[in-house]
Rosetta silent file (secondary structure, phi, psi, omega in degrees, C-alpha in Angstrom):
SEQUENCE: MQSRSALQKEPALILSAIIVVYIVLGVLYESYIHPITILSALPSAGVGALLALMVMKYELTVIALIGVILLVGIVKKNAIMMIDFALTAERQEGKSPLEAIHEACLLRFRPIMMTTFAALFGALPIAIGQGAGSELRRPLGIAMVGGLLVSQWLTLYTTPVIYLYLDRLSRLLGGSRRRSRLAEALGDTPNPRLVENPRGAAE
SCORE:     score description
SCORE:     0.000 S_00000001
   1 L     0.000  -40.420 -179.038   84.605   87.013   72.336 S_00000001
   2 H   -65.572  -39.532  179.516   85.670   90.620   72.758 S_00000001
   3 H   -66.234  -36.990  178.356   85.179   90.472   76.523 S_00000001
   4 H   -65.645  -43.274  178.779   87.244   87.289   76.749 S_00000001
   5 H   -64.680  -35.107  177.301   90.096   88.811   74.757 S_00000001
   6 H   -67.005  -40.131  178.230   89.928   91.906   76.973 S_00000001
   7 H   -64.789  -33.099  178.990   90.096   89.751   80.109 S_00000001
   8 H   -69.442  -27.690 -179.165   93.145   87.975   78.732 S_00000001
   9 H   -86.223  -17.880 -175.455   94.929   91.301   78.282 S_00000001
  10 H   -61.673  -42.280  177.950   94.063   92.658   81.726 S_00000001
  11 H   -57.591  -38.120  177.899   96.823   90.803   83.681 S_00000001
  12 H   -66.035  -36.964  178.647   99.434   92.324   81.380 S_00000001
  13 H   -67.187  -42.277  178.764   97.927   95.777   81.936 S_00000001
  14 H   -64.624  -42.147  179.171   97.930   95.357   85.708 S_00000001
  15 H   -63.896  -41.800  178.949  101.526   94.093   85.652 S_00000001
  16 H   -65.742  -36.741  177.453  102.659   97.003   83.483 S_00000001
  17 H   -63.849  -41.430  179.398  100.917   99.452   85.830 S_00000001
  18 H   -65.440  -39.320  179.043  102.713   97.924   88.825 S_00000001
  19 H   -64.260  -43.344  178.910  106.068   98.105   87.022 S_00000001
  20 H   -62.923  -42.753  178.479  105.536  101.773   86.162 S_00000001
  21 H   -62.540  -41.180  179.289  104.575  102.544   89.768 S_00000001
  22 H   -61.905  -43.687 -179.351  107.684  100.720   91.022 S_00000001
  23 H   -63.333  -44.842 -179.749  109.949  102.723   88.700 S_00000001
  24 H   -63.101  -44.527  179.383  108.393  106.039   89.722 S_00000001
  25 H   -66.779  -36.197  177.385  108.628  105.205   93.428 S_00000001
  26 H   -62.572  -41.840  177.025  112.209  104.007   93.010 S_00000001
  27 H   -67.743  -39.409 -176.975  113.211  107.312   91.446 S_00000001
  28 H   -66.211  -44.410 -175.613  111.265  109.285   94.049 S_00000001
  29 H   -99.943    1.776  177.390  112.760  107.558   97.098 S_00000001
  30 L    52.929   48.525 -176.318  116.147  106.700   95.562 S_00000001
  31 L  -153.211  145.852  172.743  115.776  103.088   96.663 S_00000001
  32 L   -91.692  -17.170 -172.325  115.184   99.666   95.159 S_00000001
  33 L   -92.448  -48.975 -170.929  113.763   98.247   98.399 S_00000001
  34 H   -68.084  -27.008  170.248  111.191  100.680   99.750 S_00000001
  35 H   -59.195  -30.532  176.410  108.982  100.707   96.618 S_00000001
  36 H   -66.745  -36.978  176.291  108.408   97.016   97.378 S_00000001
  37 H   -60.017  -43.111 -179.681  107.199   98.024  100.836 S_00000001
  38 H   -68.006  -42.380 -178.751  104.667  100.379   99.263 S_00000001
  39 H   -73.234  -12.244  179.005  103.538   97.852   96.659 S_00000001
  40 L   -65.798  -13.792  177.730  103.060   95.208   99.356 S_00000001
  41 L   -78.051  -15.858 -174.573   99.640   96.755  100.027 S_00000001
  42 H   -69.900  -41.157 -179.968   98.347   95.733   96.605 S_00000001
  43 H   -58.283  -39.280  179.110   97.810   91.974   97.168 S_00000001
  44 H   -64.990  -34.608  177.132   95.464   92.616  100.085 S_00000001
  45 H   -67.122  -41.660  177.605   93.448   95.004   97.926 S_00000001
  46 H   -63.548  -41.796  178.217   93.167   92.405   95.172 S_00000001
  47 H   -63.697  -42.951  179.042   92.079   89.736   97.641 S_00000001
  48 H   -62.394  -40.855  178.449   89.490   92.075   99.135 S_00000001
  49 H   -63.619  -44.653 -179.878   88.096   92.931   95.705 S_00000001
  50 H   -65.989  -40.515  178.798   87.795   89.251   94.725 S_00000001
  51 H   -64.294  -41.013  178.669   86.195   88.302   98.049 S_00000001
  52 H   -63.589  -40.658  178.228   83.646   91.104   97.743 S_00000001
  53 H   -65.513  -38.828  179.201   82.743   90.003   94.219 S_00000001
  54 H   -67.198  -41.595 -179.616   82.379   86.390   95.373 S_00000001
  55 H   -64.566  -41.227 -179.178   80.182   87.343   98.345 S_00000001
  56 L   -84.625    1.079  176.319   77.925   89.491   96.163 S_00000001
  57 L    60.969   48.542  173.480   77.916   86.766   93.473 S_00000001
  58 L  -115.662  148.996  178.577   79.380   88.868   90.677 S_00000001
  59 L   -85.126  161.818  177.457   81.851   87.676   88.081 S_00000001
  60 L   -82.280   85.875 -178.268   85.260   89.199   87.459 S_00000001
  61 L   -90.891  179.661  177.731   84.268   91.227   84.423 S_00000001
  62 H   -62.678  -38.792  179.283   86.157   93.938   82.583 S_00000001
  63 H   -64.227  -40.600  177.627   84.357   96.583   84.657 S_00000001
  64 H   -65.073  -36.983  178.380   85.429   94.858   87.880 S_00000001
  65 H   -67.415  -30.614  174.007   89.021   94.739   86.640 S_00000001
  66 H   -62.084  -39.564  175.631   88.868   98.467   86.038 S_00000001
  67 H   -63.183  -37.633  177.597   88.072   98.786   89.740 S_00000001
  68 H   -64.792  -40.291  178.206   91.085   96.618   90.571 S_00000001
  69 H   -64.862  -39.411  176.413   93.306   98.879   88.450 S_00000001
  70 H   -61.610  -34.976  179.406   91.906  101.916   90.275 S_00000001
  71 H   -63.844  -28.952  178.437   92.829  100.231   93.561 S_00000001
  72 H   -57.881  -39.886 -179.954   96.481  100.165   92.465 S_00000001
  73 H   -81.588  -32.230 -174.714   96.511  103.943   92.666 S_00000001
  74 H   -80.406  -43.930 -171.033   94.237  104.353   95.686 S_00000001
  75 H   -71.911  -37.016 -174.503   95.574  101.701   98.054 S_00000001
  76 H   -68.329  -13.519 -179.616   99.281  102.446   97.788 S_00000001
  77 H   -68.158  -26.773  175.684   98.781  105.962   99.157 S_00000001
  78 H   -60.074  -49.850 -179.945   98.404  104.486  102.678 S_00000001
  79 H   -67.636  -35.896 -179.853  101.888  103.031  102.515 S_00000001
  80 H   -61.402  -42.110 -178.790  103.260  106.126  100.779 S_00000001
  81 H   -62.642  -39.253  179.842  102.131  108.359  103.639 S_00000001
  82 H   -75.502  -47.443 -175.590  103.863  106.169  106.210 S_00000001
  83 H   -67.497  -39.517  179.518  107.019  105.343  104.253 S_00000001
  84 H   -61.579  -44.185  178.930  107.582  108.912  103.089 S_00000001
  85 H   -65.775  -42.454 -177.945  107.399  110.210  106.660 S_00000001
  86 H   -65.326  -42.884  179.539  109.606  107.400  107.981 S_00000001
  87 H   -65.357  -37.816  177.056  112.307  107.907  105.347 S_00000001
  88 H   -63.959  -41.369  179.026  112.339  111.648  106.003 S_00000001
  89 H   -66.223  -36.312  178.321  112.735  111.017  109.726 S_00000001
  90 H   -68.791  -48.167 -170.533  115.580  108.575  109.081 S_00000001
  91 H   -79.744  -32.222 -175.151  117.504  110.655  106.578 S_00000001
  92 H  -103.681  -28.595 -178.249  117.048  114.127  108.008 S_00000001
  93 H  -107.282   -6.394  177.023  116.564  113.539  111.745 S_00000001
  94 L    71.877   24.364 -179.552  118.815  110.483  112.140 S_00000001
  95 L   -80.778  158.054  175.938  116.178  108.283  113.756 S_00000001
  96 L   -73.662  159.368  178.851  116.314  104.505  113.728 S_00000001
  97 H   -56.481  -39.340 -179.185  113.941  102.641  111.384 S_00000001
  98 H   -65.542  -45.156  178.541  111.827  101.464  114.329 S_00000001
  99 H   -64.637  -39.839 -177.033  111.468  104.959  115.775 S_00000001
 100 H   -66.582  -46.496 -177.283  110.785  106.460  112.356 S_00000001
 101 H   -72.926  -30.771  176.439  108.054  104.024  111.321 S_00000001
 102 H   -65.293  -44.293  178.193  106.452  104.150  114.785 S_00000001
 103 H   -66.908  -36.264  178.353  106.206  107.920  114.626 S_00000001
 104 H   -64.025  -40.820  178.744  104.932  107.701  111.050 S_00000001
 105 H   -63.989  -39.262 -178.484  102.134  105.331  112.091 S_00000001
 106 H   -71.013  -43.458 -174.282  101.058  107.634  114.897 S_00000001
 107 H   -84.336  -21.474 -178.484  101.123  110.880  112.937 S_00000001
 108 H  -101.998    2.663 -178.606   99.788  109.546  109.631 S_00000001
 109 H   -63.373  -47.287 -177.562   96.922  107.453  111.044 S_00000001
 110 H   -65.194  -47.495  176.618   94.326  110.219  110.801 S_00000001
 111 H   -59.969  -36.927  178.776   95.158  111.295  107.210 S_00000001
 112 H   -63.297  -45.621 -179.986   95.153  107.649  106.119 S_00000001
 113 H   -65.466  -39.331 -178.789   91.721  107.047  107.641 S_00000001
 114 H   -64.997  -47.278 -178.118   90.308  110.255  106.197 S_00000001
 115 H   -69.526  -35.474  178.670   91.453  109.592  102.641 S_00000001
 116 H   -66.108  -45.842 -179.673   90.431  105.928  102.763 S_00000001
 117 H   -69.951  -29.535  174.634   86.928  106.673  103.978 S_00000001
 118 H   -63.993  -45.107  176.947   86.581  109.468  101.425 S_00000001
 119 H   -66.361  -37.456 -179.388   87.372  106.993   98.638 S_00000001
 120 H   -64.980  -47.227  179.573   85.149  104.360  100.265 S_00000001
 121 H   -69.416  -24.502  174.580   82.123  106.636  100.518 S_00000001
 122 H   -72.710  -29.356 -179.812   82.747  107.764   96.962 S_00000001
 123 H   -87.280  -19.896 -178.072   82.571  104.161   95.724 S_00000001
 124 H   -59.583  -44.400  178.315   79.503  103.185   97.782 S_00000001
 125 H   -58.816  -32.180  177.452   76.959  104.892   95.479 S_00000001
 126 H   -71.275  -36.680 -176.225   78.383  102.895   92.572 S_00000001
 127 H   -74.624  -33.640 -175.495   78.214   99.649   94.555 S_00000001
 128 H  -114.438    7.524 -176.739   74.644  100.037   95.842 S_00000001
 129 L   -67.276  153.526  177.026   73.195  102.325   93.190 S_00000001
 130 L  -119.098  169.759  176.760   69.956  101.569   91.397 S_00000001
 131 L   111.159 -173.599 -176.982   68.590  102.622   88.060 S_00000001
 132 L   -65.366  130.230  177.715   69.500  102.244   84.423 S_00000001
 133 L    80.748    2.354 -177.565   72.966  100.804   83.886 S_00000001
 134 H   -67.407  -32.575  179.737   73.545  100.060   87.574 S_00000001
 135 H   -64.232  -29.510  178.926   74.139   96.357   86.884 S_00000001
 136 H   -76.564  -37.750 -175.685   77.043   97.299   84.638 S_00000001
 137 H   -85.047  -23.458 -171.607   78.642   99.703   87.107 S_00000001
 138 H   -59.269  -41.174  178.165   78.015   97.763   90.303 S_00000001
 139 H   -58.615  -32.976  178.218   80.981   95.310   90.011 S_00000001
 140 H   -63.868  -47.843  179.977   83.353   98.292   89.830 S_00000001
 141 H   -65.978  -39.668  179.905   82.020   99.772   93.066 S_00000001
 142 H   -64.250  -42.519  178.854   81.921   96.403   94.838 S_00000001
 143 H   -62.611  -40.764 -179.700   85.533   95.669   93.870 S_00000001
 144 H   -68.323  -43.280 -179.229   86.664   99.075   95.124 S_00000001
 145 H   -64.541  -46.454  179.353   84.757   98.852   98.409 S_00000001
 146 H   -63.568  -42.560  178.939   86.001   95.335   99.149 S_00000001
 147 H   -64.958  -39.932  179.625   89.591   96.165   98.235 S_00000001
 148 H   -67.749  -41.163 -178.596   89.617   99.322  100.341 S_00000001
 149 H   -64.541  -48.024 -176.928   88.142   97.635  103.407 S_00000001
 150 H   -69.399  -44.432 -178.286   90.518   94.675  103.426 S_00000001
 151 H   -65.949  -37.623  178.296   93.630   96.650  102.503 S_00000001
 152 H   -63.368  -40.496 -178.239   92.880   99.329  105.101 S_00000001
 153 H   -69.565  -35.777 -174.711   92.514   96.714  107.812 S_00000001
 154 H   -89.039  -42.799 -170.999   95.684   94.826  106.869 S_00000001
 155 H   -67.464  -26.414  176.868   98.169   97.441  105.683 S_00000001
 156 H   -62.282  -24.777  178.746   98.109   99.408  108.928 S_00000001
 157 H   -98.802  -40.188 -172.409   99.707   96.334  110.522 S_00000001
 158 H   -80.465  -34.084 -176.145  101.693   94.785  107.679 S_00000001
 159 H   -61.191  -46.731  177.175  103.350   97.873  106.175 S_00000001
 160 H   -61.530  -38.197 -179.971  105.467   98.761  109.269 S_00000001
 161 H   -65.815  -45.914  179.302  106.558   95.127  109.646 S_00000001
 162 H   -63.762  -37.427  177.772  107.522   94.822  105.974 S_00000001
 163 H   -59.165  -46.632 -178.584  109.335   98.161  106.190 S_00000001
 164 H   -67.158  -42.765 -178.927  111.507   96.961  109.074 S_00000001
 165 H   -67.036  -41.220  179.104  112.268   93.577  107.511 S_00000001
 166 H   -70.599  -30.073  174.571  113.177   95.057  104.131 S_00000001
 167 H   -65.170  -41.418  175.946  115.348   97.663  105.845 S_00000001
 168 H   -64.664  -39.114  179.057  117.257   94.833  107.550 S_00000001
 169 H   -63.315  -41.943  179.374  117.495   93.024  104.219 S_00000001
 170 H   -63.663  -33.726  177.382  118.960   96.085  102.524 S_00000001
 171 H   -71.512  -38.135  177.561  121.612   96.322  105.255 S_00000001
 172 H   -65.010  -31.818  179.940  122.466   92.640  104.887 S_00000001
 173 L   -82.577    0.854  175.044  122.879   93.160  101.152 S_00000001
 174 L   106.335   -0.995  179.494  125.373   95.921  101.791 S_00000001
 175 L   -77.009  158.366  178.130  123.166   98.970  101.703 S_00000001
 176 L  -135.863  151.280  178.386  123.553  101.749  104.224 S_00000001
 177 L   -73.493  136.085  176.995  121.272  104.467  105.384 S_00000001
 178 L  -148.677  160.849  177.665  122.039  107.831  103.904 S_00000001
 179 L   -72.184  151.293  177.785  120.351  111.138  103.431 S_00000001
 180 L   -68.108  162.273 -179.440  118.575  111.712  100.163 S_00000001
 181 H   -64.074  -34.307  177.604  120.287  113.830   97.544 S_00000001
 182 H   -65.531  -43.496  178.733  117.725  116.577   98.057 S_00000001
 183 H   -64.705  -38.256  178.147  118.384  116.629  101.804 S_00000001
 184 H   -65.389  -38.849 -179.933  122.116  116.668  101.184 S_00000001
 185 H   -67.741  -36.363 -178.535  121.749  119.561   98.759 S_00000001
 186 H   -82.604  -27.454 -172.634  119.621  121.549  101.187 S_00000001
 187 H  -102.319  -13.095 -177.619  121.533  120.675  104.352 S_00000001
 188 L   -67.922  155.396  175.355  125.160  120.700  103.298 S_00000001
 189 L   -71.625  148.261 -178.026  127.440  123.544  104.290 S_00000001
 190 L   -63.416  153.304  178.708  128.104  126.031  101.510 S_00000001
 191 L   -66.306  128.561 -177.675  131.066  125.609   99.255 S_00000001
 192 H   -57.779  -28.737 -178.513  134.024  127.625  100.629 S_00000001
 193 H   -69.437  -23.216 -177.258  134.747  128.953   97.134 S_00000001
 194 H   -96.500   -2.656  179.755  131.315  130.572   97.020 S_00000001
 195 L   -82.965  130.047 -178.238  131.516  132.158  100.478 S_00000001
 196 E   -81.250  143.714  174.876  132.246  135.859  100.330 S_00000001
 197 L   -82.214  170.023 -177.514  134.980  137.355  102.439 S_00000001
 198 L   -55.699  -25.768 -179.206  134.392  140.451  104.559 S_00000001
 199 L   -79.403   -7.103  177.902  135.530  142.669  101.667 S_00000001
 200 L    96.468   -4.016  179.067  132.702  141.356   99.503 S_00000001
 201 L   -95.543  145.630  178.225  134.859  139.409   97.071 S_00000001
 202 E   -68.878  138.905  178.943  134.450  135.663   96.620 S_00000001
 203 L   -71.056    0.000    0.000  137.276  133.661   98.121 S_00000001
């Protein structure tokens, strides 16, 4: 009974985690659209986790759902690495969305692969481990391995496409590209009132 009640509460926990991540990303990137681009990697991770559990003939237990929640934090970093670089290139270097995301894919491919395989190899011992308590831990590792494999394979292709389409959508809705407030603060010319004259006194 306790496990059933816990399983009933898990969707609400996953939804609340996604909402919190969206709010944090929205504040970080000063956008309502691009957090959706980053979160678009999550469905593929969930599908991969469920497929791996089905192939290995494990049920979706509370331990497996913990692995799915962990994937929320692990998988979105692929999109974050690409989107963060692309937005910086757009706002500070004036590149077009296509040029920015293309350069982001090329320069962020190696870090994405390194971090993904590090997480994957870290979850493998849990997925294939033997010994006391391994049956309890194994669904967590299987869910993580399956989610990482599928999301890694898909998001490298889908994230740039979703980025471009959502950028067009934001323009259709009236949004315009602009530099972030941090870039404006760092790049703007100094205030004339604070510039000192040759005599050393503020104008």
